[in-house]
C-alpha positions as CSV (number, residue, x, y, z in Angstrom):
1,M,115.9,32.8,98.7
2,R,112.0,33.8,97.3
3,R,112.4,34.3,93.3
4,G,110.9,37.9,93.7
5,A,113.6,39.2,96.0
6,A,116.4,37.1,93.7
7,L,115.4,39.1,90.5
8,T,114.9,42.6,92.1
9,L,118.0,42.2,93.6
10,I,119.7,42.1,90.3
11,A,117.8,45.2,89.0
12,W,119.1,47.7,91.7
13,A,122.5,46.3,91.3
14,A,121.7,46.9,87.4
15,T,123.9,50.7,87.8
16,L,127.0,49.0,89.3
17,T,127.1,46.3,86.6
18,L,129.6,48.5,84.4
19,I,132.3,49.5,86.8
20,T,134.8,46.0,87.4
21,G,137.4,43.9,84.4
22,C,139.4,45.0,81.7
23,S,138.2,46.3,78.2
24,V,138.0,43.8,74.8
25,G,139.9,46.4,72.6
26,T,139.7,49.9,71.5
27,P,139.4,49.6,67.5
28,Q,138.7,52.8,66.0
29,H,135.7,53.4,64.0
30,S,134.8,55.7,60.5
31,D,131.3,54.7,60.2
32,P,129.6,58.1,58.9
33,D,126.0,56.5,59.3
34,G,126.0,55.0,62.7
35,F,127.9,55.3,66.2
36,V,129.9,53.0,69.2
37,F,127.8,53.0,72.3
38,A,130.5,51.4,74.9
39,T,128.5,49.4,77.5
40,G,129.2,46.3,80.1
41,E,128.6,43.0,79.1
42,P,124.9,41.9,78.6
43,D,123.7,38.9,80.9
44,H,121.0,37.9,78.3
45,L,119.6,39.5,74.9
46,T,116.7,37.9,75.3
47,P,113.7,40.2,77.1
48,G,112.4,38.1,79.7
49,R,115.8,37.6,80.6
50,Q,118.2,40.5,80.3
51,T,119.1,42.9,83.4
52,V,121.5,44.9,82.1
53,A,120.6,45.4,78.3
54,Y,118.2,48.1,78.2
55,D,120.0,49.6,75.6
56,Q,120.2,47.1,73.6
57,M,116.8,45.9,74.2
58,R,115.2,49.2,73.2
59,A,116.7,49.0,70.1
60,L,115.7,46.0,69.1
61,F,112.0,45.8,70.8
62,S,109.3,48.3,70.5
63,P,107.5,48.6,74.0
64,L,103.5,48.9,73.9
65,V,103.2,52.0,75.1
66,S,105.5,55.3,75.7
67,V,105.1,57.9,78.4
68,D,105.6,61.8,78.2
69,D,107.3,63.9,81.0
70,D,104.0,64.6,82.6
71,G,102.9,61.3,81.9
72,T,100.5,61.1,79.8
73,V,100.3,58.1,78.0
74,H,101.6,57.2,74.2
75,G,100.6,53.9,71.7
76,V,103.1,52.7,70.1
77,A,103.3,48.8,69.4
78,A,99.7,49.0,71.3
79,K,96.7,51.2,69.1
80,S,95.1,51.9,72.9
81,V,95.2,50.5,76.5
82,T,91.6,50.9,78.0
83,S,90.1,49.8,81.1
84,D,86.2,50.3,82.7
85,D,87.3,49.6,86.1
86,N,91.6,49.6,86.7
87,V,91.4,45.9,86.6
88,T,90.6,44.2,83.5
89,W,92.4,46.3,80.9
90,T,91.8,45.4,77.2
91,I,95.4,46.3,75.0
92,T,94.5,46.4,71.5
93,L,97.5,46.5,68.7
94,R,98.5,48.4,65.7
95,D,97.7,46.4,62.6
96,D,100.0,44.9,60.4
97,W,103.4,44.7,62.2
98,T,105.6,42.2,62.1
99,F,108.6,40.6,64.0
100,Q,112.0,41.1,62.1
101,N,111.8,37.5,60.4
102,G,108.3,38.3,59.2
103,E,106.1,36.6,61.5
104,P,103.0,39.2,62.2
105,V,103.0,40.2,65.7
106,T,99.4,39.5,67.3
107,A,97.9,39.1,70.7
108,E,99.0,35.3,71.1
109,S,102.6,36.6,70.5
110,Y,102.6,38.9,73.6
111,V,100.2,36.1,75.7
112,K,102.5,33.5,74.7
113,A,105.7,35.8,76.0
114,W,104.7,36.8,79.0
115,N,103.2,33.2,80.1
116,F,106.6,31.5,79.0
117,V,108.4,34.5,81.0
118,A,105.9,34.0,84.4
119,Y,106.2,30.3,84.5
120,G,108.3,29.6,87.9
121,P,110.1,26.5,86.6
122,H,111.9,28.4,83.8
123,A,113.3,30.9,86.5
124,W,113.5,33.7,83.6
125,E,115.0,36.9,85.6
126,D,112.0,39.1,84.6
127,S,109.6,36.8,86.1
128,G,108.5,39.5,88.8
129,Q,107.2,42.3,86.6
130,L,104.3,40.2,85.9
131,A,103.6,39.5,89.3
132,G,100.1,42.0,89.4
133,I,98.7,39.8,86.7
134,K,96.1,37.4,87.9
135,G,96.9,33.6,88.1
136,Y,101.4,34.8,88.0
137,A,100.9,33.0,91.8
138,D,99.6,29.8,90.2
139,L,102.8,29.8,87.9
140,N,105.0,30.3,91.2
141,P,103.3,28.6,93.8
142,E,105.1,28.9,97.6
143,S,106.2,24.9,97.2
144,G,106.1,22.4,94.3
145,K,105.6,22.6,90.6
146,P,102.8,24.8,89.3
147,T,99.8,23.0,87.8
148,T,99.3,25.1,85.0
149,K,101.4,27.0,82.6
150,T,99.0,29.8,81.9
151,M,98.0,32.7,83.7
152,S,94.1,33.1,84.0
153,G,94.8,37.0,83.8
154,L,95.4,36.7,80.0
155,R,92.8,36.0,77.4
156,V,93.4,36.3,73.6
157,T,90.1,38.0,72.0
158,G,90.8,38.6,68.4
159,K,94.2,38.9,66.2
160,N,95.3,41.7,67.5
161,T,93.4,42.1,70.9
162,F,93.6,40.9,74.3
163,T,92.7,41.2,78.0
164,V,94.5,41.5,81.1
165,T,92.6,40.9,84.6
166,L,94.7,41.9,87.3
167,T,95.1,40.9,91.0
168,G,93.4,44.2,92.1
169,A,92.5,47.6,91.4
170,D,95.8,49.6,89.2
171,S,95.6,52.8,87.6
172,S,99.3,52.6,87.6
173,F,99.5,49.7,84.8
174,P,99.7,51.3,81.7
175,L,102.9,53.0,82.8
176,Q,104.1,49.6,83.7
177,L,104.2,48.6,79.6
178,T,107.4,51.1,78.7
179,S,110.4,49.5,77.6
180,S,111.9,49.6,80.8
181,Q,110.1,46.6,82.0
182,T,111.0,44.0,79.2
183,A,108.8,41.1,80.3
184,F,106.1,42.9,78.8
185,F,107.7,42.6,75.4
186,P,106.3,39.8,72.5
187,M,108.2,36.9,71.2
188,P,107.9,35.7,67.9
189,E,107.2,31.7,67.5
190,A,110.9,30.9,66.3
191,A,112.2,32.2,69.4
192,Y,110.8,28.9,71.4
193,D,112.9,26.4,68.6
194,D,116.2,27.3,69.9
195,L,116.0,29.4,73.2
196,D,120.0,29.7,73.5
197,A,120.5,30.8,70.0
198,Y,117.8,33.3,70.2
199,D,119.1,34.8,73.6
200,R,122.4,35.5,71.5
201,K,120.5,36.7,68.5
202,P,117.1,37.7,68.9
203,V,114.6,38.8,67.0
204,G,112.3,41.8,68.0
205,N,109.3,43.9,66.5
206,G,111.5,47.2,67.0
207,P,113.5,49.5,65.4
208,Y,117.1,47.9,64.6
209,A,117.7,44.4,64.1
210,M,120.6,42.7,64.8
211,T,123.5,41.8,61.7
212,E,125.3,38.9,63.6
213,A,125.2,37.1,66.7
214,W,126.2,38.4,70.2
215,K,129.5,36.5,71.7
216,P,130.6,37.5,74.9
217,G,133.2,39.7,75.4
218,G,133.1,41.1,71.8
219,E,130.5,43.8,70.2
220,F,127.6,43.4,67.9
221,T,125.6,45.8,65.3
222,V,122.3,46.6,64.8
223,Q,121.1,48.0,61.3
224,T,118.3,49.7,61.2
225,W,115.0,47.3,60.1
226,D,112.9,48.1,56.3
227,G,109.8,46.8,57.8
228,Y,109.8,48.9,61.0
229,R,106.4,50.5,61.2
230,G,107.1,52.8,63.9
231,E,109.1,56.1,63.3
232,E,112.1,55.5,61.5
233,P,115.7,55.5,63.3
234,R,118.0,58.7,63.0
235,T,120.9,56.9,62.4
236,Q,121.1,53.7,60.8
237,R,123.8,51.4,62.7
238,V,124.9,50.7,66.3
239,T,127.6,48.9,67.6
240,F,127.2,48.0,71.1
241,R,131.1,47.3,72.9
242,S,131.2,45.6,75.6
243,Y,133.9,46.9,78.6
244,Q,134.7,45.4,81.4
245,D,136.8,48.5,82.5
246,Q,134.1,51.8,82.1
247,N,137.5,53.8,82.8
248,T,139.0,52.2,79.3
249,A,135.9,52.9,78.2
250,Y,135.9,56.6,79.4
251,T,139.4,57.3,77.6
252,D,137.8,55.4,74.3
253,V,134.7,58.3,74.1
254,L,137.4,61.0,74.9
255,S,140.1,59.8,72.0
256,G,136.7,59.5,69.6
257,S,136.7,55.4,69.4
258,A,133.8,55.1,70.9
259,D,130.8,57.6,71.2
260,V,128.4,57.3,73.9
261,L,128.9,56.2,77.1
262,T,127.4,55.9,80.8
263,L,129.4,57.8,82.5
264,P,131.3,55.7,85.3
265,P,131.0,56.7,89.2
266,E,134.8,57.4,89.3
267,K,134.7,60.0,86.2
268,M,132.1,62.0,88.0
269,T,134.4,64.7,89.3
270,S,136.3,64.7,86.2
271,A,134.0,64.5,83.4
272,S,133.0,68.2,83.2
273,A,136.8,69.2,82.8
274,D,137.7,66.4,80.3
275,F,134.2,66.6,77.9
276,G,132.9,70.2,78.7
277,D,129.1,69.9,76.9
278,R,129.7,66.8,76.1
279,L,129.2,65.8,79.1
280,H,124.9,65.0,79.3
281,T,123.0,64.5,82.9
282,F,119.5,63.6,83.0
283,D,116.7,63.6,86.0
284,A,116.7,59.7,86.6
285,A,114.1,57.7,88.8
286,G,116.6,56.1,90.8
287,I,117.0,56.4,94.2
288,D,120.2,55.9,96.4
289,Y,119.8,55.2,100.5
290,L,121.2,53.9,103.5
291,G,119.5,50.7,104.2
292,F,119.3,49.0,107.8
293,P,119.6,45.5,109.4
294,L,115.9,46.3,111.1
295,W,116.0,42.5,113.1
296,D,119.4,44.1,114.8
297,E,118.1,45.4,118.1
298,R,121.2,48.1,117.9
299,Y,119.5,49.7,115.3
300,D,115.6,48.7,116.3
301,D,115.0,52.8,117.4
302,P,113.8,54.6,114.5
303,R,115.7,57.9,116.5
304,V,119.0,56.2,116.0
305,R,117.8,55.8,112.2
306,E,117.3,59.2,112.1
307,A,120.3,60.7,114.0
308,I,122.3,58.8,111.7
309,S,120.6,60.8,108.8
310,M,120.8,63.9,110.3
311,S,124.9,62.9,110.5
312,I,125.3,63.3,106.7
313,D,126.1,66.2,105.4
314,R,124.7,65.2,101.4
315,D,125.8,68.5,99.9
316,A,129.5,68.3,101.0
317,V,129.4,64.3,99.8
318,N,127.4,65.4,96.3
319,R,130.9,68.0,95.7
320,A,133.6,65.8,96.7
321,F,132.2,62.6,95.3
322,F,129.4,63.1,92.7
323,G,131.1,66.0,91.1
324,G,128.0,67.9,92.0
325,L,126.0,65.9,89.4
326,Y,123.7,64.5,92.1
327,E,120.7,65.7,93.9
328,P,120.5,65.2,98.2
329,A,117.5,63.1,98.4
330,T,113.9,64.6,100.3
331,S,111.9,62.0,100.1
332,L,111.7,58.1,98.6
333,T,110.5,59.0,95.2
334,P,112.6,61.5,92.9
335,P,111.0,64.2,91.3
336,S,111.3,62.6,88.1
337,M,108.4,60.2,89.0
338,I,104.9,61.1,88.1
339,G,103.1,63.6,91.2
340,A,106.3,63.2,93.5
341,K,106.6,65.6,96.1
342,E,109.9,67.2,97.4
343,G,110.9,67.5,101.1
344,V,108.6,64.9,102.7
345,C,111.4,63.4,104.9
346,G,111.7,67.0,106.6
347,K,114.6,67.8,109.2
348,H,115.5,64.3,108.8
349,C,117.1,64.1,105.6
350,E,119.1,67.7,106.4
351,F,122.1,68.1,108.3
352,H,121.6,68.6,111.5
353,P,124.8,67.5,113.6
354,E,124.0,68.9,116.8
355,D,120.7,67.6,116.7
356,A,121.6,64.2,115.2
357,K,123.9,63.7,118.3
358,A,121.3,64.8,120.9
359,L,118.6,62.3,119.4
360,L,121.4,59.2,119.4
361,D,121.6,60.4,123.6
362,E,118.0,60.6,123.5
363,A,117.8,56.6,122.2
364,G,120.4,55.6,124.9
365,G,123.5,56.1,122.5
366,F,124.7,53.6,120.5
367,D,126.7,50.7,122.3
368,G,130.0,49.6,119.8
369,T,130.8,50.1,116.3
370,I,128.3,51.1,113.7
371,T,129.7,49.0,110.2
372,L,128.4,50.4,107.1
373,V,128.6,47.3,104.1
374,Y,128.9,48.1,100.5
375,P,129.6,45.8,97.6
376,G,133.7,45.3,97.1
377,G,134.7,46.4,93.4
378,A,132.2,48.8,92.4
379,G,133.8,52.1,93.0
380,L,132.0,52.6,96.1
381,D,135.1,52.7,98.4
382,A,135.6,56.4,98.9
383,L,132.2,57.4,99.6
384,Y,131.4,54.9,102.0
385,Q,134.5,56.2,103.7
386,G,133.5,59.5,103.5
387,Y,130.1,58.4,104.9
388,A,131.7,57.0,107.9
389,N,134.0,59.8,108.7
390,Q,131.0,62.2,108.9
391,I,129.0,59.9,111.2
392,R,132.0,59.0,113.3
393,Q,132.6,63.1,113.6
394,N,129.1,63.9,114.0
395,L,127.8,61.4,116.4
396,G,130.8,60.2,118.6
397,V,130.3,57.0,117.9
398,E,133.3,54.5,115.9
399,T,132.3,53.9,112.5
400,V,134.0,51.9,110.0
401,A,133.1,51.3,106.2
402,K,133.4,47.8,105.0
403,P,133.5,46.3,101.1
404,T,131.8,42.8,100.9
405,T,134.0,40.7,98.6
406,D,131.9,41.0,95.8
407,F,128.3,41.8,94.4
408,A,127.1,38.5,95.1
409,S,128.2,38.3,98.6
410,F,126.6,41.4,99.3
411,N,123.3,39.9,98.4
412,T,123.8,36.5,100.5
413,E,124.3,38.7,103.4
414,L,121.3,41.0,103.0
415,V,119.1,37.8,102.1
416,E,121.1,36.1,104.7
417,K,120.6,38.9,107.4
418,T,123.7,38.4,108.3
419,V,124.5,42.2,107.3
420,D,126.5,43.9,110.1
421,G,124.8,47.5,109.9
422,P,123.5,50.0,107.8
423,H,124.2,49.3,104.2
424,F,124.8,50.3,100.2
425,G,121.1,50.7,98.8
426,H,120.0,52.1,95.3
427,W,116.8,51.2,93.6
428,G,115.8,52.4,89.9
429,A,112.8,52.3,89.2
430,L,111.1,50.9,85.8
431,Y,108.5,52.5,85.5
432,P,107.6,56.2,86.2
433,S,104.9,55.6,88.9
434,Q,105.7,56.1,92.3
435,Q,104.1,52.6,93.0
436,G,107.1,50.5,92.3
437,T,109.6,52.1,94.3
438,L,107.3,52.4,97.3
439,R,106.1,48.8,96.8
440,A,109.8,47.5,96.2
441,L,111.4,49.9,99.4
442,L,108.4,49.2,101.6
443,T,106.7,46.1,101.2
444,P,108.0,42.4,102.1
445,T,106.1,41.5,98.6
446,G,107.2,44.6,96.2
447,G,110.2,42.8,95.1
448,C,113.3,44.0,97.7
449,A,112.3,42.9,100.9
450,P,115.7,42.5,101.9
451,C,116.9,45.9,100.3
452,T,115.1,47.4,103.4
453,G,115.2,44.7,106.1
454,Y,112.2,43.2,105.2
455,Y,110.4,46.1,106.6
456,Q,106.5,46.1,107.1
457,D,103.5,48.0,108.4
458,D,100.1,47.9,108.0
459,D,99.1,51.3,107.3
460,V,101.8,51.6,104.7
461,D,100.2,48.5,103.0
462,A,96.5,50.1,103.2
463,L,97.8,53.3,102.1
464,L,99.8,51.9,98.7
465,A,96.9,49.5,97.7
466,R,94.5,52.9,98.1
467,A,96.9,54.7,95.7
468,S,96.9,51.8,93.3
469,A,93.2,51.7,93.3
470,A,93.5,55.9,92.1
471,A,91.5,57.0,89.2
472,D,94.6,57.9,87.9
473,E,98.1,59.0,88.5
474,D,97.0,62.9,90.0
475,E,94.7,61.5,92.7
476,A,97.3,58.2,93.7
477,A,99.8,61.1,94.2
478,D,98.2,62.4,97.4
479,Y,98.0,58.8,98.6
480,Y,102.0,58.1,97.8
481,A,102.7,61.3,99.8
482,E,100.5,59.6,103.2
483,V,102.6,56.7,102.4
484,Q,105.6,58.5,103.2
485,D,104.3,60.1,106.0
486,A,103.2,56.9,107.5
487,A,106.7,54.7,106.6
488,F,109.1,58.2,107.6
489,E,107.1,57.6,111.3
490,D,109.3,54.6,111.4
491,F,112.1,55.8,109.2
492,P,113.5,52.4,108.0
493,V,115.8,53.5,105.6
494,V,117.9,57.3,104.7
495,P,117.5,58.2,101.5
496,T,120.8,59.9,100.4
497,F,120.3,60.7,96.5
498,F,118.3,61.1,93.3
499,D,120.3,59.9,91.3
500,K,121.2,61.5,87.9
501,Y,122.0,59.6,84.8
502,S,125.2,61.3,83.1
503,Y,126.7,60.0,79.6
504,V,129.7,61.2,77.8
505,T,130.1,61.6,74.4
506,S,132.6,61.8,71.4
507,E,132.5,64.9,69.3
508,K,130.7,62.8,66.7
509,I,127.4,63.0,68.5
510,T,125.3,65.7,67.7
511,D,122.4,65.2,70.0
512,L,122.0,62.5,72.6
513,P,117.9,62.3,73.3
514,D,116.6,61.2,76.5
515,V,113.4,59.4,77.7
516,R,113.3,59.4,81.6
517,G,117.3,59.4,81.9
518,D,117.4,56.3,79.5
519,V,118.9,57.4,75.9
520,A,116.2,57.3,73.2
521,I,118.8,54.8,71.0
522,A,116.8,55.2,67.5
523,E,117.1,59.3,68.3
524,V,120.3,59.5,68.7
525,T,122.0,62.0,65.8
526,V,125.6,61.3,64.3
527,R,127.6,64.0,62.3
């Protein structure tokens, strides 16, 4: 399995990692200047390695830039990010920023960290986020060890300035420098002295610093850091408490012994009644879909895939399983993404059972059983049984829902091409451009080839390259719509739902601001 595929499978699986297991305990708290964030267990706290610790990273580190809902880029740690050709970018840092241990944050802090994350033998989980930089391939050769440890596309030009040369023109590059792309964070020199210790207690450049090291299975607190050069946080402390059982966390927030929780899937239909206006739902840059084993001749005809799509009543599914919180998908890119157009999928993403049956018959019918495959232990059983029932009823084909043992075995089936049929799919974008999502779902080199059956089309690839080379996101938006038009001629996946990020809070929380679907940790206010 190639590294890019492995890394992004982790990324699109992140929404499920908060669902299984048992609680670490439910202590009461009465901190008037802080709150408890109920989370899943982190995998790592090093920014180039974590795959599920985004909230913790946003407390400890500041990104180079932030992005408004309209796509306007604002400097945070960066004073400016500029380019004359969209290939070579100059990043100028703000003056006098330091890490929480007093080390200055310099251009070298970024360049050294990015090279370290990208170096193939380190096998760091977020390496693929840096793949667009010239020289990344030299650090990740197809075979053998790399002959260099630095990317040719990175060059320090001053204490606070460095240049980034990409493999091709990409007007979306500044959007990739936001807080969700944690491989772009800097690290202090002290980190390299003991990377294991750093992973338990990272030193960042953000608004909060850790007060104690993280111990797996426990909790840790971050405290406002006096040396932070950005906007002062509204709350003095945040305690990140790890839960393996998110239903227990839900009960704790309801009782007030924890304060903020991402809503577990099993509680979507009951949260409104339980929490009232303390249920917060934000637009997300994620999409759920059904992927196909495109190497399987039973699913080779696009009409078969289109028929399956039109046999699903998304509105009924939304009411029954998501409590009406989700939005039926009408394209591959959610409306929260810059320039995204809805309705691109057209009739084939709508519920037309009679047309679906006729289309399947036109394609020659289906011989055998349609097996829907999804990761076991992830709270998806009822949803996929619901899909199976609708497909069976509306297409007249025996359809079953089959869980794998766990998410690891699900990944293995995709990568080894042994998956039995249409399968669970989710992609959560790490930056607000449509670019990342369409690359991931529609190209074998976009980071998630197994997610969509290793789909590839030369016209789609050419249109994506044209979109990346556009002058700006407004111009690129028209090209991204053309990308989807071309892809939907093949219909390689069934878009099902645009995601929403939903949170529940205790009565202590008075304001839960969001940044494109993610809680803005430093802006949460308490009573």
